[in-house]
N, C-alpha and C positions, 0 to 999 in steps of 0.2 A: 504493499499499499504506500502510495506516495501522495502527500498533500499538495494540491495545486498551488502555484505561486500566488494566485489571486486570493487565497485564504491564508496567506502567511501571517496576517495580523491577528488571527483568532486562534485560541487554544482549543484543540479538539479532545474532549474526554469521552472515552468509551463507556457506554452505559449498558450494563448487564450483570449477570450473576453466574454465567457458566464458567467454571474455573478453567477448564482447558482453553476456552476462548479468551479469557482475561490474560492467561499466561502467554498465549500466542501473540496477542496484541501488545503485550509488554516488550516484545522484541522490536517493535517499530518505534523509531525516534519521533515519528509524526504524531503519536499519541501522547498527549501531555499530562494525562491523568485519568482517573477512573471513578465512576459512581455506581452505587448499587442501591437497592431498596428492598424492603420485605416482600413486595409483590413479585419482583424479578427473582428473588431467592426462592420463593415458593414455586414459581413456574419452572425454575431450574432444578427443583428437587433437593434443595439444601435443607437438611434436617438438623444440623448442629451449627448454630450461628457463630459461636466462638471458633469452632474448628475451621469453618469456612474462612473466617477472617484471618486466622492465624496462618493458614496455608497460603492465602493470597498475599499477605504481608511478608511471608518468608521469601517471596520472589519479587515483590514490588516494593522497593525500599526508596527509590529515587524520585517518585512522582506521587502527587496527592491522590488519596483514595478516600471516598466518603462511605461511611456506614451509618445507617439510620436507626434511631431509637424506635421502639415499637410499642411503648406504653401509651396509655391515654390519659393517665393521671400526670399532672405537671411535675409533681415532686418525684415520681418514679421516672419520668423522662430525665429529670436531672441526674438521678442516681445512675441510670443507664448511660447517660452522656459522659459522665465523669469516668466510668469504667472503660467505655469505648476509647476515650481520649488517651488512656494509658497504653493502648495496643501499639502505638507507633508515633514517631514525631511527624510522619507524613499523613496522619489520619485526620480527616475532617468529620465532625459529628453532624449528621443531618437531623434537624429538628423541624417538624412541620409547623407552619405558621400559626395553626390553632390545633386543638384537639377536636374530637368528634362532637363536643358540646359547644363549639364555637368560642371556647375560652382562649384568648390570645396567649401565645408563648413568648411574647416580646420581653416580658420581665425575666423569664428564665434565660432567654437568649442574651440579654444584657449581662446578667450575672455570670453566665458561662464565658462569654467573651472577655469580660473584665478579669476573670480568673486565669486567662491564658488558654482556654479551650478553643481550638479552631472550629468554627461552626459554619455549617452549610444550611441556611434556612430554606426550606423546601415547600412546595405546593402553593406558592404565591401566584395570584392571578389578578390582583388589582394594584393600581398605583399607590393607593393609600396604604396597603400592606407593605409595599416597597419602602415608602418613606418612613413608616414606623419602624421597620426592621433596620434600615440604615442608621437611624438615630440610636437604636438600641445597641448596634454594633460599634458605634463611633468610639474611637479610642481604645478598642479592645484588640484581641489577637487578630491575625489575618483571617478573613472570612469570605464567604460566598453567599450571594443572594440569588436563588434559583427561581426564576419566573417561568411559568409553564406556557410559553408563547404558543406552542402547538395546540394545547387545550383551549387557549383563548381563540385561536383561529377556528377551532371546531365549532365554536358558538356563532360563527359568521362575522366576527370582528377582526379587523386588521390589527395584528399585534405590534406592528412596527412603531407607530406613534407612542404607544405605551412603553415599548422597550427603549426608545430614545429618551423619554422622560425618566424612566427607571435608571438608566445609565447616569443621567445628570444627578439624580438624587443620591446615587451611591458615591459618585466622585466627589460631590459637594460635601458629603458627610465625612468620608475618610478615604484617602487614596488606596488604602489597603483592602477595601471592600471590592470584590470582583463580582460583576454581573454575569450570570449564567443563563443562556437561552436553552430552556429545557423543552423536552418532548417535540423535537422537530418531526415533521411529517414527510418532508422531501428534501432533496439536496439543495434546492433553491433557498431553503431556510439558512443554510450555511453562508450563502452569498449575502442574504439580507442581514444576518447577524454581523458578519464581517464589515459590511458597508457602514453600519451605524456605529461601529467601534466596540461592540460587545466583547467582553474579555474572553468568555468561554462558551462553548456550545457542547451539549451532550449528544452523542450519536450512537444509535444502536448498531449492532454488528451487521444487520441486513443493509443499512444505509452505507456503512463503511465499505462494504464490498463493491458499491457503485461509485465510490469517490473518484475513480480515474475518469469518469464520464464528464466531470466538471470541465468546461472549456473546450469540449470536443467540437470539431467542425460539424455544423448542422447538416451540410450536404453528405458527409460521411455517416451521420446518424440516420439520415433517410435511407441511404443505401444499405446500411446494416439492418434496418427494419425490413426493407424489401427482401433481403437475403434470408431473414429469419422466417418470414411468411412462406417463402418458396421452399425452404428446407423442411419446415414443419409439414407443409402440404405433401411434399414428396415422401417424407418418412411415414405419413399416415396412409399413403397409397390411395389418395382420393382420385376418382375417375368420373368424368361426366360423359 
């Protein structure tokens, strides 16, 4: 995998929880970091959270990797966060912006960041949430604000204006806060994120496999499509 020159300004984080895939991607210098979450872990069949994390960290020491708390009680979130933070210097702890009862986690985020825990605040979908989070992280440890631009787009809203404003809010609060474009739906989202100056974008393994298509000549893309249709029709043995 080779990151196109047009995307040189943005860091690509691999998003997933398949250990073999993570370790394979760790061999690529174009992957700047890694993110996981409990949903991805469950889909990948991870049964032991600590064991998975330890195995991943045994091989990934030189780039950030995020592991998420899974409690719904804010106090228990804090306990889990502090344990996760001890797993490695390159570990970021993912804290959801609220719990399931809509109780904001910004107080906990402020406390953790001020105590030196590297936090990745996740599941953010509104500019108000970004601003509150950025202020909570101000002056604390290096941190990440993950805005789910793909899910925003799923609602029919253009996420780009919100992401521009989110970037400004993060930079104004503290230059060590990085904005992450989460849940991209297509490769064009990488171009959009890079153009506005977003610091990081998470990319699934399926999208990473298509990264070399970025910047491809459209005439060649057309010809490749025609060849695909012809090949598949021939392989199917269609006759009229």
